[in-house]
N, C-alpha and C positions, 0 to 999 in steps of 0.2 A: 810636511807629508808625512803622514805615518808608515811603519815598519811593520812586517807581519812575519811571524815564524807559524809555521803550518806543520804538525807534528803528526803520521802516518802510522795505523798500526796495519800490520798488512792480513786481510783474511788467508788464513793458511790453513789446512786442516787437523795439524800440531799443536795449534795456537790456544793459546790459554790466559782468559783475559779475565780480571775481574773489573769491570768498570764502574763499578758501584765505589769501589775504593777508588781510583783512579778520579774520579768526579768529588766525593769526600774529602780525601786525604792527600792526592797529589795535587792537586788543581790550588788548593790552598795551601800547600807547600811551595809552590810556584809563587804563587802570589804573596806568601810571608818571606820568603827571601829575596825574589827579585824584583816588586813593587816598589823598593826605592831606585832601584836601575833602569826606570820609565815604562813597566807594564803597567798598561794604562784599563785595558779589557782582555778576556778572553770566553770562549765558550769551546762546548765540548758537540760533536756531532756523530750521530751511530749512523752508521748507512747503511743502506737496504738493497735489494737488487733494484738493476733499470727497470724504466717499463715494460722493456722484453724481456723481464726476471733475467737477464744474466748475471749472476753475481759479480757484488760488485771486489774490486781490487784490495778496497781496505775494510779491516772490519768498522773499527772509529779511529777518531782524532780529535785534534785541538788547533783553534786559531787563538794567537797569542796576538795584541795588537801593543806596538812600544809606540815610544816616542821619536825612535830614529835608530838607524842600523848602529851608531855607537853605543847608543843602549842595549843592545843584545850584546855586543860585544863586549862592557864592562860588566855586563850579566855574569856570562860565560866563563869569561878570565876572573871572575872574586871569587872569594873562598867559600861561598854559599851553592855555587856551582855543584860541586861534589855532592851533596845532600841532594838536591835534585834529582841530581843522575843517577845517583844510590839507589834511588827509592823505584827506580824505573822493575825491577825485577820482583816487588814486592804485588805488583798488578799485571804483570807483562813476563811470558818467557820468550819474546822474539825484541828483538832491536827498533826501533820508532826509524821511520823517514825523517828527515829534518828540510823542510825547505824555507829560506829567506829570502824574502823581497819587500820590495819597495811598491807601496800602493801607489797607482796610479789613478783609479777614480774610484768614487766611495758616492753613493745615493742618501 
């Protein structure tokens, strides 16, 4: 069973994001440093208002699919983790929310 890391960036009035940098640079950094630990795939999503026009809680986020929970732990404890996390201020003035979870069903 795969394991996912969901990273969400809050939709706040003072938030300043560079999503182009995130997709072009940060995610390639993630893949370059953490693929050896078990990153299988990733996707980035920009969130739109709900059908009723309600503002989304988050502006954008990503889902990273890993081999296992242990592979995530190895990556975050590895020496490359600092480079990945220190890159955040280059595209965001907000700290993300990290959600870790086991996939229970996939189609």
